[in-house]
C-alpha positions as CSV (number, residue, x, y, z in Angstrom):
1,X,113.6,111.7,65.8
2,X,116.1,109.2,64.8
3,X,115.9,105.5,65.7
4,X,117.1,104.5,68.9
5,X,116.4,107.8,70.6
6,X,114.0,107.9,73.4
7,X,111.2,110.4,72.7
8,X,108.0,110.7,70.8
9,X,108.7,107.9,68.7
10,X,108.7,105.7,71.6
11,X,105.3,106.0,73.1
12,X,105.5,102.6,74.9
13,X,108.7,103.6,76.4
14,X,110.4,100.4,75.0
15,X,113.7,102.0,74.2
16,X,116.5,102.6,76.8
17,X,117.7,105.8,77.7
18,X,121.1,106.4,76.4
19,X,122.7,107.1,79.5
20,X,121.2,104.0,81.0
21,X,122.6,102.2,77.7
22,X,126.2,103.7,78.2
23,X,126.3,102.9,81.9
24,X,125.2,99.3,81.2
25,X,127.8,99.0,78.3
26,X,130.4,100.2,80.9
27,X,129.5,97.5,83.4
28,X,129.5,94.9,80.6
29,X,132.9,96.0,79.3
30,X,134.5,96.1,82.6
31,X,133.3,92.3,83.3
32,X,134.6,90.7,80.0
33,X,137.5,91.2,77.7
34,X,136.6,93.7,74.9
35,X,138.0,91.4,72.2
36,X,135.4,88.6,73.0
37,X,132.5,90.6,73.0
38,X,131.0,92.5,69.9
39,X,129.1,95.8,70.4
40,X,126.0,94.4,69.2
41,X,126.0,91.6,72.0
42,X,126.9,94.4,74.4
43,X,123.9,96.4,73.4
44,X,121.5,93.5,73.6
45,X,122.9,92.6,76.9
46,X,122.6,96.0,78.3
47,X,119.0,96.4,76.9
48,X,118.0,93.0,78.6
49,X,119.5,94.4,81.9
50,X,117.4,97.5,81.5
51,X,114.4,95.5,81.2
52,X,115.1,93.5,84.0
53,X,115.4,96.5,86.1
54,X,112.0,97.8,84.6
55,X,110.6,94.4,85.6
56,X,111.7,94.6,89.0
57,X,110.3,98.1,89.4
58,X,106.9,97.1,87.8
59,X,106.6,94.2,90.5
60,X,107.6,96.6,93.4
61,X,105.1,99.0,92.2
62,X,102.5,96.1,92.2
63,X,103.5,95.2,95.7
64,X,103.2,98.5,96.9
65,X,99.8,98.8,95.3
66,X,98.6,95.7,97.1
67,X,99.8,96.9,100.3
68,X,98.1,100.4,99.8
69,X,94.8,98.4,99.0
70,X,95.1,96.4,102.2
71,X,96.0,99.5,104.4
72,X,92.7,101.2,102.9
73,X,90.6,98.4,103.7
74,X,92.1,98.1,107.1
75,X,91.6,101.8,107.6
76,X,87.8,101.6,106.5
77,X,87.3,98.5,108.6
78,X,89.0,100.4,111.7
79,X,86.7,103.5,111.1
80,X,83.7,101.3,111.0
81,X,84.8,99.4,114.1
82,X,85.5,102.7,116.0
83,X,82.1,104.0,114.9
84,X,80.2,100.9,116.4
85,X,82.5,101.3,119.6
86,X,81.2,104.8,119.8
87,X,77.5,104.2,119.2
88,X,77.8,101.3,121.9
89,X,79.0,103.7,124.2
90,X,76.4,106.3,123.6
91,X,73.8,103.7,123.8
92,X,75.1,102.8,127.1
93,X,75.2,106.2,128.3
94,X,71.3,106.9,127.1
95,X,70.5,103.7,128.8
96,X,72.1,104.9,132.0
97,X,70.3,108.3,131.6
98,X,67.0,106.4,131.1
99,X,67.2,104.2,134.0
100,X,67.9,107.3,136.3
101,X,65.1,109.0,134.8
102,X,62.9,106.0,135.5
103,X,64.2,105.9,139.1
104,X,63.5,109.6,139.4
105,X,59.8,109.2,138.3
106,X,59.5,106.3,140.4
107,X,60.4,108.2,143.3
108,X,58.2,111.1,142.5
109,X,55.2,108.6,142.4
110,X,56.3,107.5,145.6
111,X,56.5,110.9,147.1
112,X,53.2,112.0,145.3
113,X,51.5,108.9,147.0
114,X,52.9,109.5,150.2
115,X,51.7,113.0,150.3
116,X,48.3,111.9,149.1
117,X,48.2,109.4,151.8
118,X,49.5,112.1,154.5
119,X,47.1,114.5,153.2
120,X,44.2,112.1,153.9
121,X,45.1,111.5,157.6
122,X,43.4,113.6,160.1
């Protein structure tokens, strides 16, 4: 590929896309009188604008990644808390069942003792 063309000669993607370069050139040309700014200056400023946009995009991606990591940590923490609440509820139900069973057993013992006492009476 020829120099200045984006493609396989640009593995780091450091070159500016021609359409972006043309758009930036048009913006710069519209802001300044053409007699005062040389083409090389326009190209240099256009590339600077493109790099600035890439930098902004990079930092936005970094911020999104940070927020995503925070969301994942929050989600994991919430799942752990929900699991703990579920286990606590299940434990409370089991304790209530155990108390009911103990009451039933105590009632059966009382009934058995009463039956034994009544059976001993003449």
